[in-house]
Each structure stands twice: as C-alpha cells, then as structure tokens.
N, C-alpha and C positions, 0 to 999 in steps of 0.2 A: 504493500499500500503505500503511497505516494503522499507523503508529507508536506513536500513543496512541490513547485513548478518549476523545472529550467528551461529558459527561454534565454537563447542566444541574439545578442543585438546583432546589427546589421555589418558594423566594422569588425567585429569577434567572427561574423560567420564568412565574410571575403578572409581574416587569416587565417581561417581553417581551412577554405578551399587552398588557399595560395600553400599551404603547409603540403599538401598530396605533392607539390612538384618540388617541394624542397629535401622530402628526403629521399632515400636510395629504395624502400620498400614503400609504397603508399598503401599496401593493405594493412600496415600497424596502426594507422591514423585513424580509422574509423572504431576499430575494438577499443582504444584511449577512451575516446570520446564517448562511446557509451558506458565503459567502466565508470568515466568521471560524473556522468549522467545521472547514474543509477544512483551512486555516491550519495551526490547533490540533492537529489529527490528525498533522501529518508533522511537526513539532518547534517545540513552544510556547515554548522560548527564544528561539528567533529572529525571532518574529512580534510578539513583544509585547516589553514594558519591565517590570520589576521596581519597583515601587512601596516594597516593603519586603520585610523577608524574607520569602518565602512567598505574599506575594499580587501578582499582575502584570496588566498592560492591554495589550489590543489595541485600538486603536480603527479600524473598518469602517464607517464613513460610513452609514448617520447614528447608527451605535450607537458606543459604548465599554462594553466588556468586560472585567470582572474577571475574575479563574481563579485556581486553586490549580494545581500540579502535583505528583501524586504518581510520583515516577520509578520506586519499586519497582515500582507496581502498572502504570504505563503509561496514568494515568488523568489526564486537565483534569477539573476539577470549577469550573463555570462558577458562579459566588456573586453577582455583581451585574450588573446591565445599565442603561444610562440611554441618552438620545437626548443628541446633541451639539449 
C-alpha cells in the first residue's frame, strides 16, 4: 500500500531520459528508478537523507535522486536526478 504518491517534475524527467544515454548499459536505469519510487512511496523520510531543509536525497545505483516531501498532500516530488 502506498503512503505517498511519487511524482517526477519535468526537469527531473528530462534528466532521467538523458541518463539513458550517459550510461554504458541503459537497462540499469529503469530498475533503479522503479526501486527508488517503491521505497519513496512507503516512507520517504526513512529511505533518504535530508540534505537541507526540505531537500532530500536517495541513492539507488546508478541514480542519485533528489526530492521534496509534502506531508499534507502525501506527495513526494522528484526534482533532480543524476548518475553516480
């Protein structure tokens, strides 16, 4: 059961698409994103690290994913993604 809804904003989605072209095996991107999304749906505060007030990070190799949490709406918004 999902406690939070995970949404990727447009810039993060574009960066994720770009990541497919930056890795030697693009087939590793989708599973990493899937694993991160499932973890964030359950409890985004226990699976990530707060970098600064309101900005969180989860690492799901090969992705480093930055996100924000709206507890009132139960939404996690992915704002940036990069390759580690």
